[in-house]
VEXBA-421186 format. One record per atom (N, C-alpha, C): x, y, z; atom name; residue number from 1. Coordinates in nm, 4 decimals. Example, Ala and Ser with C-alpha at 12.3 -4.5 7.8 and 13.67 -1.06 7.14 Angstrom:
2
<sepa x="1.3190" y="-0.5690" z="0.7800" atom="N" seq="1"/>
<sepa x="1.2300" y="-0.4500" z="0.7800" atom="CA" seq="1"/>
<sepa x="1.3200" y="-0.3300" z="0.7800" atom="C" seq="1"/>
<sepa x="1.2850" y="-0.2250" z="0.7080" atom="N" seq="2"/>
<sepa x="1.3670" y="-0.1060" z="0.7140" atom="CA" seq="2"/>
<sepa x="1.2900" y="0.0030" z="0.7870" atom="C" seq="2"/>
! end
This chain:
77
<sepa x="1.9717" y="-7.0779" z="23.6514" atom="N" seq="1"/>
<sepa x="1.9608" y="-6.9543" z="23.5787" atom="CA" seq="1"/>
<sepa x="1.8349" y="-6.8807" z="23.6217" atom="C" seq="1"/>
<sepa x="1.8474" y="-6.7598" z="23.6542" atom="N" seq="2"/>
<sepa x="1.7340" y="-6.6807" z="23.7011" atom="CA" seq="2"/>
<sepa x="1.6454" y="-6.6423" z="23.5830" atom="C" seq="2"/>
<sepa x="1.5177" y="-6.6348" z="23.6121" atom="N" seq="3"/>
<sepa x="1.4252" y="-6.5922" z="23.5063" atom="CA" seq="3"/>
<sepa x="1.4528" y="-6.4469" z="23.4712" atom="C" seq="3"/>
<sepa x="1.4695" y="-6.4243" z="23.3440" atom="N" seq="4"/>
<sepa x="1.4917" y="-6.2873" z="23.2982" atom="CA" seq="4"/>
<sepa x="1.3582" y="-6.2294" z="23.2526" atom="C" seq="4"/>
<sepa x="1.3375" y="-6.1030" z="23.2763" atom="N" seq="5"/>
<sepa x="1.2120" y="-6.0430" z="23.2305" atom="CA" seq="5"/>
<sepa x="1.2064" y="-6.0452" z="23.0780" atom="C" seq="5"/>
<sepa x="1.0877" y="-6.0652" z="23.0265" atom="N" seq="6"/>
<sepa x="1.0697" y="-6.0663" z="22.8808" atom="CA" seq="6"/>
<sepa x="1.0844" y="-5.9259" z="22.8277" atom="C" seq="6"/>
<sepa x="1.1411" y="-5.9174" z="22.7104" atom="N" seq="7"/>
<sepa x="1.1518" y="-5.7855" z="22.6498" atom="CA" seq="7"/>
<sepa x="1.0148" y="-5.7451" z="22.5973" atom="C" seq="7"/>
<sepa x="0.9849" y="-5.6191" z="22.5893" atom="N" seq="8"/>
<sepa x="0.8550" y="-5.5748" z="22.5396" atom="CA" seq="8"/>
<sepa x="0.8383" y="-5.6108" z="22.3920" atom="C" seq="8"/>
<sepa x="0.7157" y="-5.6417" z="22.3547" atom="N" seq="9"/>
<sepa x="0.6869" y="-5.6736" z="22.2143" atom="CA" seq="9"/>
<sepa x="0.6971" y="-5.5473" z="22.1306" atom="C" seq="9"/>
<sepa x="0.7491" y="-5.5645" z="22.0118" atom="N" seq="10"/>
<sepa x="0.7636" y="-5.4509" z="21.9211" atom="CA" seq="10"/>
<sepa x="0.6799" y="-5.4748" z="21.7969" atom="C" seq="10"/>
<sepa x="0.6715" y="-5.3721" z="21.7128" atom="N" seq="11"/>
<sepa x="0.5982" y="-5.3846" z="21.5870" atom="CA" seq="11"/>
<sepa x="0.6625" y="-5.4905" z="21.4986" atom="C" seq="11"/>
<sepa x="0.7944" y="-5.5005" z="21.5021" atom="N" seq="12"/>
<sepa x="0.8648" y="-5.6022" z="21.4232" atom="CA" seq="12"/>
<sepa x="0.8253" y="-5.7423" z="21.4685" atom="C" seq="12"/>
<sepa x="0.8067" y="-5.7614" z="21.5983" atom="N" seq="13"/>
<sepa x="0.7640" y="-5.8911" z="21.6494" atom="CA" seq="13"/>
<sepa x="0.6255" y="-5.9272" z="21.5945" atom="C" seq="13"/>
<sepa x="0.5367" y="-5.8306" z="21.5953" atom="N" seq="14"/>
<sepa x="0.4017" y="-5.8548" z="21.5459" atom="CA" seq="14"/>
<sepa x="0.4033" y="-5.8876" z="21.3970" atom="C" seq="14"/>
<sepa x="0.4860" y="-5.8173" z="21.3199" atom="N" seq="15"/>
<sepa x="0.4955" y="-5.8439" z="21.1754" atom="CA" seq="15"/>
<sepa x="0.5534" y="-5.9829" z="21.1499" atom="C" seq="15"/>
<sepa x="0.6557" y="-6.0187" z="21.2261" atom="N" seq="16"/>
<sepa x="0.7176" y="-6.1494" z="21.2107" atom="CA" seq="16"/>
<sepa x="0.6170" y="-6.2596" z="21.2426" atom="C" seq="16"/>
<sepa x="0.5429" y="-6.2406" z="21.3504" atom="N" seq="17"/>
<sepa x="0.4441" y="-6.3396" z="21.3903" atom="CA" seq="17"/>
<sepa x="0.3344" y="-6.3520" z="21.2837" atom="C" seq="17"/>
<sepa x="0.2895" y="-6.2395" z="21.2290" atom="N" seq="18"/>
<sepa x="0.1856" y="-6.2422" z="21.1260" atom="CA" seq="18"/>
<sepa x="0.2359" y="-6.3111" z="20.9992" atom="C" seq="18"/>
<sepa x="0.3598" y="-6.2831" z="20.9607" atom="N" seq="19"/>
<sepa x="0.4164" y="-6.3461" z="20.8418" atom="CA" seq="19"/>
<sepa x="0.4305" y="-6.4962" z="20.8619" atom="C" seq="19"/>
<sepa x="0.4748" y="-6.5378" z="20.9807" atom="N" seq="20"/>
<sepa x="0.4896" y="-6.6796" z="21.0107" atom="CA" seq="20"/>
<sepa x="0.3533" y="-6.7487" z="21.0077" atom="C" seq="20"/>
<sepa x="0.2550" y="-6.6848" z="21.0689" atom="N" seq="21"/>
<sepa x="0.1217" y="-6.7427" z="21.0739" atom="CA" seq="21"/>
<sepa x="0.0641" y="-6.7582" z="20.9329" atom="C" seq="21"/>
<sepa x="0.0912" y="-6.6597" z="20.8457" atom="N" seq="22"/>
<sepa x="0.0381" y="-6.6618" z="20.7093" atom="CA" seq="22"/>
<sepa x="0.0910" y="-6.7810" z="20.6305" atom="C" seq="22"/>
<sepa x="0.2184" y="-6.8131" z="20.6467" atom="N" seq="23"/>
<sepa x="0.2774" y="-6.9222" z="20.5683" atom="CA" seq="23"/>
<sepa x="0.2624" y="-7.0580" z="20.6341" atom="C" seq="23"/>
<sepa x="0.2232" y="-7.0636" z="20.7582" atom="N" seq="24"/>
<sepa x="0.2109" y="-7.1930" z="20.8249" atom="CA" seq="24"/>
<sepa x="0.0674" y="-7.2373" z="20.8455" atom="C" seq="24"/>
<sepa x="-0.0302" y="-7.1513" z="20.8235" atom="N" seq="25"/>
<sepa x="-0.1688" y="-7.1926" z="20.8415" atom="CA" seq="25"/>
<sepa x="-0.2199" y="-7.2559" z="20.7130" atom="C" seq="25"/>
<sepa x="-0.3066" y="-7.3535" z="20.7289" atom="N" seq="26"/>
<sepa x="-0.3643" y="-7.4238" z="20.6151" atom="CA" seq="26"/>
<sepa x="-0.4700" y="-7.3342" z="20.5507" atom="C" seq="26"/>
<sepa x="-0.4634" y="-7.3155" z="20.4174" atom="N" seq="27"/>
<sepa x="-0.5638" y="-7.2306" z="20.3527" atom="CA" seq="27"/>
<sepa x="-0.7018" y="-7.2958" z="20.3582" atom="C" seq="27"/>
<sepa x="-0.8020" y="-7.2135" z="20.3625" atom="N" seq="28"/>
<sepa x="-0.9392" y="-7.2618" z="20.3650" atom="CA" seq="28"/>
<sepa x="-0.9713" y="-7.3197" z="20.2280" atom="C" seq="28"/>
<sepa x="-1.0222" y="-7.4416" z="20.2272" atom="N" seq="29"/>
<sepa x="-1.0547" y="-7.5064" z="20.1007" atom="CA" seq="29"/>
<sepa x="-1.1859" y="-7.4520" z="20.0463" atom="C" seq="29"/>
<sepa x="-1.1881" y="-7.4336" z="19.9147" atom="N" seq="30"/>
<sepa x="-1.3101" y="-7.3876" z="19.8490" atom="CA" seq="30"/>
<sepa x="-1.4134" y="-7.5005" z="19.8528" atom="C" seq="30"/>
<sepa x="-1.5405" y="-7.4651" z="19.8590" atom="N" seq="31"/>
<sepa x="-1.6416" y="-7.5709" z="19.8585" atom="CA" seq="31"/>
<sepa x="-1.6348" y="-7.6480" z="19.7272" atom="C" seq="31"/>
<sepa x="-1.6641" y="-7.7768" z="19.7290" atom="N" seq="32"/>
<sepa x="-1.6556" y="-7.8563" z="19.6065" atom="CA" seq="32"/>
<sepa x="-1.7558" y="-7.8063" z="19.5017" atom="C" seq="32"/>
<sepa x="-1.7151" y="-7.8170" z="19.3748" atom="N" seq="33"/>
<sepa x="-1.8044" y="-7.7754" z="19.2676" atom="CA" seq="33"/>
<sepa x="-1.9217" y="-7.8711" z="19.2587" atom="C" seq="33"/>
<sepa x="-2.0344" y="-7.8169" z="19.2183" atom="N" seq="34"/>
<sepa x="-2.1519" y="-7.9004" z="19.2018" atom="CA" seq="34"/>
<sepa x="-2.1307" y="-7.9922" z="19.0824" atom="C" seq="34"/>
<sepa x="-2.1724" y="-8.1152" z="19.0974" atom="N" seq="35"/>
<sepa x="-2.1621" y="-8.2096" z="18.9869" atom="CA" seq="35"/>
<sepa x="-2.2670" y="-8.1743" z="18.8818" atom="C" seq="35"/>
<sepa x="-2.2296" y="-8.1852" z="18.7560" atom="N" seq="36"/>
<sepa x="-2.3231" y="-8.1550" z="18.6481" atom="CA" seq="36"/>
<sepa x="-2.4318" y="-8.2620" z="18.6465" atom="C" seq="36"/>
<sepa x="-2.5537" y="-8.2185" z="18.6419" atom="N" seq="37"/>
<sepa x="-2.6661" y="-8.3096" z="18.6361" atom="CA" seq="37"/>
<sepa x="-2.6928" y="-8.3402" z="18.4896" atom="C" seq="37"/>
<sepa x="-2.6904" y="-8.4676" z="18.4509" atom="N" seq="38"/>
<sepa x="-2.7131" y="-8.5011" z="18.3102" atom="CA" seq="38"/>
<sepa x="-2.8502" y="-8.4555" z="18.2629" atom="C" seq="38"/>
<sepa x="-2.8547" y="-8.4021" z="18.1441" atom="N" seq="39"/>
<sepa x="-2.9818" y="-8.3615" z="18.0842" atom="CA" seq="39"/>
<sepa x="-3.0284" y="-8.2220" z="18.1229" atom="C" seq="39"/>
<sepa x="-2.9597" y="-8.1571" z="18.2160" atom="N" seq="40"/>
<sepa x="-2.9981" y="-8.0222" z="18.2563" atom="CA" seq="40"/>
<sepa x="-2.9218" y="-7.9241" z="18.1685" atom="C" seq="40"/>
<sepa x="-2.9931" y="-7.8309" z="18.1115" atom="N" seq="41"/>
<sepa x="-2.9308" y="-7.7341" z="18.0229" atom="CA" seq="41"/>
<sepa x="-2.9356" y="-7.5965" z="18.0867" atom="C" seq="41"/>
<sepa x="-2.8394" y="-7.5146" z="18.0478" atom="N" seq="42"/>
<sepa x="-2.8308" y="-7.3785" z="18.0996" atom="CA" seq="42"/>
<sepa x="-2.8424" y="-7.2819" z="17.9826" atom="C" seq="42"/>
<sepa x="-2.9237" y="-7.1798" z="18.0005" atom="N" seq="43"/>
<sepa x="-2.9412" y="-7.0801" z="17.8959" atom="CA" seq="43"/>
<sepa x="-2.8220" y="-6.9853" z="17.8967" atom="C" seq="43"/>
<sepa x="-2.7622" y="-6.9665" z="17.7785" atom="N" seq="44"/>
<sepa x="-2.6478" y="-6.8768" z="17.7640" atom="CA" seq="44"/>
<sepa x="-2.6666" y="-6.7915" z="17.6392" atom="C" seq="44"/>
<sepa x="-2.5894" y="-6.6866" z="17.6304" atom="N" seq="45"/>
<sepa x="-2.5840" y="-6.6050" z="17.5095" atom="CA" seq="45"/>
<sepa x="-2.4524" y="-6.6378" z="17.4412" atom="C" seq="45"/>
<sepa x="-2.4608" y="-6.6695" z="17.3124" atom="N" seq="46"/>
<sepa x="-2.3430" y="-6.7122" z="17.2382" atom="CA" seq="46"/>
<sepa x="-2.3422" y="-6.6416" z="17.1038" atom="C" seq="46"/>
<sepa x="-2.2308" y="-6.5820" z="17.0687" atom="N" seq="47"/>
<sepa x="-2.2190" y="-6.5151" z="16.9387" atom="CA" seq="47"/>
<sepa x="-2.1605" y="-6.6141" z="16.8386" atom="C" seq="47"/>
<sepa x="-2.2375" y="-6.6396" z="16.7329" atom="N" seq="48"/>
<sepa x="-2.1984" y="-6.7343" z="16.6285" atom="CA" seq="48"/>
<sepa x="-2.2017" y="-6.6601" z="16.4949" atom="C" seq="48"/>
<sepa x="-2.1051" y="-6.6906" z="16.4093" atom="N" seq="49"/>
<sepa x="-2.1045" y="-6.6294" z="16.2766" atom="CA" seq="49"/>
<sepa x="-2.2367" y="-6.6582" z="16.2056" atom="C" seq="49"/>
<sepa x="-2.2830" y="-6.5607" z="16.1296" atom="N" seq="50"/>
<sepa x="-2.4131" y="-6.5699" z="16.0638" atom="CA" seq="50"/>
<sepa x="-2.4215" y="-6.6920" z="15.9720" atom="C" seq="50"/>
<sepa x="-2.3167" y="-6.7204" z="15.8956" atom="N" seq="51"/>
<sepa x="-2.3221" y="-6.8342" z="15.8031" atom="CA" seq="51"/>
<sepa x="-2.3306" y="-6.9676" z="15.8779" atom="C" seq="51"/>
<sepa x="-2.2688" y="-6.9773" z="15.9942" atom="N" seq="52"/>
<sepa x="-2.2777" y="-7.0999" z="16.0736" atom="CA" seq="52"/>
<sepa x="-2.4197" y="-7.1164" z="16.1268" atom="C" seq="52"/>
<sepa x="-2.4767" y="-7.0096" z="16.1761" atom="N" seq="53"/>
<sepa x="-2.6140" y="-7.0142" z="16.2266" atom="CA" seq="53"/>
<sepa x="-2.7112" y="-7.0523" z="16.1160" atom="C" seq="53"/>
<sepa x="-2.6964" y="-6.9915" z="15.9975" atom="N" seq="54"/>
<sepa x="-2.7844" y="-7.0229" z="15.8849" atom="CA" seq="54"/>
<sepa x="-2.7717" y="-7.1690" z="15.8441" atom="C" seq="54"/>
<sepa x="-2.6511" y="-7.2239" z="15.8505" atom="N" seq="55"/>
<sepa x="-2.6311" y="-7.3654" z="15.8163" atom="CA" seq="55"/>
<sepa x="-2.7153" y="-7.4550" z="15.9061" atom="C" seq="55"/>
<sepa x="-2.7080" y="-7.4325" z="16.0382" atom="N" seq="56"/>
<sepa x="-2.7840" y="-7.5165" z="16.1306" atom="CA" seq="56"/>
<sepa x="-2.9339" y="-7.4907" z="16.1197" atom="C" seq="56"/>
<sepa x="-2.9746" y="-7.3657" z="16.0991" atom="N" seq="57"/>
<sepa x="-3.1168" y="-7.3340" z="16.0895" atom="CA" seq="57"/>
<sepa x="-3.1770" y="-7.3844" z="15.9594" atom="C" seq="57"/>
<sepa x="-3.0982" y="-7.3961" z="15.8547" atom="N" seq="58"/>
<sepa x="-3.1506" y="-7.4405" z="15.7244" atom="CA" seq="58"/>
<sepa x="-3.1950" y="-7.5855" z="15.7277" atom="C" seq="58"/>
<sepa x="-3.1509" y="-7.6598" z="15.8252" atom="N" seq="59"/>
<sepa x="-3.1883" y="-7.8011" z="15.8359" atom="CA" seq="59"/>
<sepa x="-3.3190" y="-7.8199" z="15.9125" atom="C" seq="59"/>
<sepa x="-3.3845" y="-7.7084" z="15.9493" atom="N" seq="60"/>
<sepa x="-3.5154" y="-7.7143" z="16.0131" atom="CA" seq="60"/>
<sepa x="-3.5096" y="-7.7110" z="16.1640" atom="C" seq="60"/>
<sepa x="-3.6258" y="-7.7392" z="16.2264" atom="N" seq="61"/>
<sepa x="-3.6349" y="-7.7352" z="16.3722" atom="CA" seq="61"/>
<sepa x="-3.5319" y="-7.8289" z="16.4366" atom="C" seq="61"/>
<sepa x="-3.4892" y="-7.7917" z="16.5555" atom="N" seq="62"/>
<sepa x="-3.3902" y="-7.8701" z="16.6287" atom="CA" seq="62"/>
<sepa x="-3.2483" y="-7.8207" z="16.6052" atom="C" seq="62"/>
<sepa x="-3.2370" y="-7.7004" z="16.5474" atom="N" seq="63"/>
<sepa x="-3.1037" y="-7.6479" z="16.5159" atom="CA" seq="63"/>
<sepa x="-3.0200" y="-7.6240" z="16.6412" atom="C" seq="63"/>
<sepa x="-3.0860" y="-7.5883" z="16.7501" atom="N" seq="64"/>
<sepa x="-3.0103" y="-7.5669" z="16.8743" atom="CA" seq="64"/>
<sepa x="-2.9528" y="-7.6989" z="16.9262" atom="C" seq="64"/>
<sepa x="-3.0317" y="-7.8060" z="16.9146" atom="N" seq="65"/>
<sepa x="-2.9822" y="-7.9368" z="16.9559" atom="CA" seq="65"/>
<sepa x="-2.8656" y="-7.9810" z="16.8672" atom="C" seq="65"/>
<sepa x="-2.8712" y="-7.9510" z="16.7390" atom="N" seq="66"/>
<sepa x="-2.7625" y="-7.9874" z="16.6487" atom="CA" seq="66"/>
<sepa x="-2.6351" y="-7.9081" z="16.6815" atom="C" seq="66"/>
<sepa x="-2.6515" y="-7.7799" z="16.7149" atom="N" seq="67"/>
<sepa x="-2.5350" y="-7.7011" z="16.7550" atom="CA" seq="67"/>
<sepa x="-2.4763" y="-7.7596" z="16.8835" atom="C" seq="67"/>
<sepa x="-2.5613" y="-7.7965" z="16.9793" atom="N" seq="68"/>
<sepa x="-2.5144" y="-7.8553" z="17.1043" atom="CA" seq="68"/>
<sepa x="-2.4384" y="-7.9851" z="17.0764" atom="C" seq="68"/>
<sepa x="-2.4916" y="-8.0686" z="16.9873" atom="N" seq="69"/>
<sepa x="-2.4252" y="-8.1947" z="16.9532" atom="CA" seq="69"/>
<sepa x="-2.2892" y="-8.1682" z="16.8888" atom="C" seq="69"/>
<sepa x="-2.2817" y="-8.0684" z="16.8001" atom="N" seq="70"/>
<sepa x="-2.1548" y="-8.0354" z="16.7347" atom="CA" seq="70"/>
<sepa x="-2.0536" y="-7.9841" z="16.8373" atom="C" seq="70"/>
<sepa x="-2.0987" y="-7.9047" z="16.9341" atom="N" seq="71"/>
<sepa x="-2.0090" y="-7.8552" z="17.0384" atom="CA" seq="71"/>
<sepa x="-1.9606" y="-7.9677" z="17.1279" atom="C" seq="71"/>
<sepa x="-2.0502" y="-8.0607" z="17.1604" atom="N" seq="72"/>
<sepa x="-2.0100" y="-8.1765" z="17.2438" atom="CA" seq="72"/>
<sepa x="-1.9053" y="-8.2593" z="17.1716" atom="C" seq="72"/>
<sepa x="-1.9251" y="-8.2805" z="17.0412" atom="N" seq="73"/>
<sepa x="-1.8296" y="-8.3587" z="16.9625" atom="CA" seq="73"/>
<sepa x="-1.6947" y="-8.2870" z="16.9573" atom="C" seq="73"/>
<sepa x="-1.6965" y="-8.1561" z="16.9364" atom="N" seq="74"/>
<sepa x="-1.5718" y="-8.0777" z="16.9305" atom="CA" seq="74"/>
<sepa x="-1.5003" y="-8.0784" z="17.0651" atom="C" seq="74"/>
<sepa x="-1.5746" y="-8.0840" z="17.1737" atom="N" seq="75"/>
<sepa x="-1.5160" y="-8.0841" z="17.3077" atom="CA" seq="75"/>
<sepa x="-1.4713" y="-8.2239" z="17.3492" atom="C" seq="75"/>
<sepa x="-1.5055" y="-8.3241" z="17.2690" atom="N" seq="76"/>
<sepa x="-1.4674" y="-8.4616" z="17.3021" atom="CA" seq="76"/>
<sepa x="-1.5511" y="-8.5234" z="17.4112" atom="C" seq="76"/>
<sepa x="-1.6746" y="-8.4781" z="17.4229" atom="N" seq="77"/>
<sepa x="-1.7641" y="-8.5313" z="17.5265" atom="CA" seq="77"/>
<sepa x="-1.8591" y="-8.6351" z="17.4701" atom="C" seq="77"/>
! end
């Protein structure tokens, strides 16, 4: 069989090739999340109902630690 000349590439060929490449290439993996370091705390802004805040503050200093402990317990940690 004689070699036949290749047909010219068309826009449809390019689209088909791009679509094929998109579904057959392996997606780039996201970098792994940093492991939480025990004992390191992060400052956040949190809106809490006034009566809940007053409850924890009425028990004296350390109210933020008590709120953190209550949140850990609620989260099952």
